[in-house]
C-alpha angles and dihedrals in degrees: 000000000000113000118255098009097137139001124218112206108208120201126231098261091050093061100028095067113060094212091051093046096048094042088055094052090047090052091051091058090063093062128055092216100153089241102155102158128053123195120195113211113226096217148359096225123075099226123088117269122231116264090249092053091047088054093049092052094042090059090057094042090055090063093046092048088051090054095045093050091050085055091055100258127138093233131191149133138284109206100207100192125025098153097004131262108216140348108284131135090003095169092062101038127106115294127194147119091288130129117256123211117270127207129228091262094050096261109148117222110232094205111033126077125215113253091215092066102106091194091055090051096048100035100039116010098045089043097054094047088051089053096051092043087066094060096085089252117165089210143011124207123208104214126225094264084092094089141074123259100075125166125283102015103046130203111027142320121291101175122140090264094057095042092045091051091049092050094048095049097045099033094244133136104208126156118207098270091046094049092047092050092052092046090052099043105017131097129281096258092057092051090048089060090059093045088050089055091050092049094049090047094054092042091054091055092050088052091052092052091046095051093047090054099045093046084068100037122351089199094071112106117229124208137186128214116215145176130179102318110184098146088054089053093256089248099149091162088063090046088050091052090051097047093044095044092246096324096308093124134041113245141188131240132202111190115192151144136174126306097127093163141030097228082124114019087208087077087068094043090050091051091051089056090054089049090054089057091048090053096043099096105021113136122241094256087074093094103164116049114173117176121224113256103179129173095184126199084027102238092155099210095054091077114033124223092250093051091046093054092041093053093064090046098055089046089059089063089064101053105290121128094206144325135288103214116208096174110116125119108238125153093042089062085214115160108296086220088076089082093059095100091056092047088049093052089051092048092048092066099033091116090054092051088055092049090053089049090054102041097044095044107128094005133108137190116284130186133060119017121200093218094249119156131197090244094051090126089071089063095064136046095295103220100032100029131078119223089195088075086072089060105041101040095102102044094133091061088074099046095089105046111286109132120245125207132193108199110072091220090066094053122126089176134014128211120201134191129193105291100026098098093049091091094044123094122227093264093052091050092048089051089054093047090048088061130039122305138177114205134191120210094265093051090045092052093046093052093045091052089048090058105261096110094118089064101043097057095210144070133206108248108180144320119268100206102180147031095003121154123184111239116197119228126222092258112141091249086064095054108146098025106041112149092020121129137236116199119190094183101235092193089064105024113039115208147126117324115164137159111228128203120217108230099190134053093238098054111122119216114222099178144002131202123248133172127237092282099048097263110150110242097173128014088211130032100155132012145162131225138177112218134208092262090061093253124138120222134194116190114195120189104171119069092315095175105030137060089015098131100093112115097254094049094048091051091047094048094048088053094045094049094046088050092047090053091050085242094303097115102126096227148336135191116242099190113094102241144106105274137151112223118189112175116194123197141179143121092028093302130115130198121184115197117195118191120186104226092180133088094241137070115262111219123199095010107194125194129181111220125192099228142126093224125093096202132053139190114239126201120193124201087236088068093257114141127187146150118251129200118218121247122195118026124199130212088244092063101261121139125200120232121184128202112202097220138352119192125220114286094003131115139224121197121205116195121194 
């Protein structure tokens, strides 16, 4: 059993009662799941426990950890609430003369403590981490309450401590209403200052926790649990530095999000995309990276065993080394054996998890980048806006086999939306415009207004609010569907619909807009252009990110994006199907992972891979492994590999 493949997170009731705890450990022996690490939750409620209650629980946990270690597990603790998540069990939570978080409207959180309260850090946070470090734990997880955005106050803390600190360090004199107004309506650089304070505040708490633990035992590994963290500045590298004491110690990471059921499997896919962003800039001393697989509130039929097992698998394609399963029934005290089908599903693909660990080691996703930045929150009204919208706006682009990447340095092509470039300096924009970029009308307009019009090739002319259909021209990129139509049904599905104006003689128009009777509403709706920097541009004015999954549009977009990349896009699926393609590269190696996100088998699944090799190793989720010779070869260096069949919610891996 390879060390640190998966973590099992064990709720309070499942370790508190001896019969429950030992029953669970016996059940685990029946299934070869690859669960190597076990983390014991300190609580079931999301408010901080008193110091006395933490000590009482730590005394019991110490005995449980001793037993787990004797059974060969890497055993540790999941501190559920350091500062507090949400308002639960308020009468029994920590009380003290500490500052509570305050919302933008002055609402005081009853359950969450301010991370800028030095007394809270020294008198509570440091103390409880010291307590749990004395249990013999191999590791301690800091849960994801260490963030901003708590219920019910929302984005951030605007207490007197936080505002006073901001004023002192920046020579301001804001009160709360004045600060909020400036964060909502002010410029990017001002918002960045607030994000920097949030980053430094959170980092300081992680440093306090790390120091407290290592003062007891420097061999205890620390880990941090995250989600998408725009209001905190999304600087996970800085948080890693804080928790690891400047990279002196290896640490763990647990990226996560929602997706508590599989009523729509797309919840799980969307979460995996978020996890890809969370992993994008982690340093190499993050050596255990187990993605959250959480079935909260543990109604077992709400996420099937197959979906649970598959979730950990697809997250391993975006930088994780395994899964952190939070799936056990607990408070109900229902038979612990009810979780057996989930354990069996995990065990059934253990060998494939190990394969993914091996073939993806040292690699990271490459392909198309959505232009998101860690400081995206500074591009929007900071309190009421959501920077994550600048990362997730083009999800449909990756539904049909184009590869998404999350680290900007691994991009073959970049897509931009309206506010994306607001947090980019001129040099960064010029670098993007020197490569390949796909622009919607808002991004095109912004770049032109900022002075980059000579490099974009197009301008926004006007909005076409009704009855517009995209009509493809006879440009070569449209071979096979020239003069066909794409109708996004504006009366039903409101979205972007703009006429564009070519601004250079060598612009190529890929489509126009016409009404239901063929009347031309816009001479140009989408076009491509090669600028003087050598960059390639596609400006798309008509529903550029939505309703793009019809056959003609998927073919066009695959051709457009390979052209934009100057034929350096690492791979793309040619079969018309719903498929998730994450292609990982590095050190001269390439690993194409194909996950069937549909409810149907995909037969003759063909993918073009940019490689010099004519044979590939294929690994199927079933455990089958074989060598595959390439078929078609293109002048641009792509080779076609075809998988005969891929079942729903299963994966094939092609290594060249």
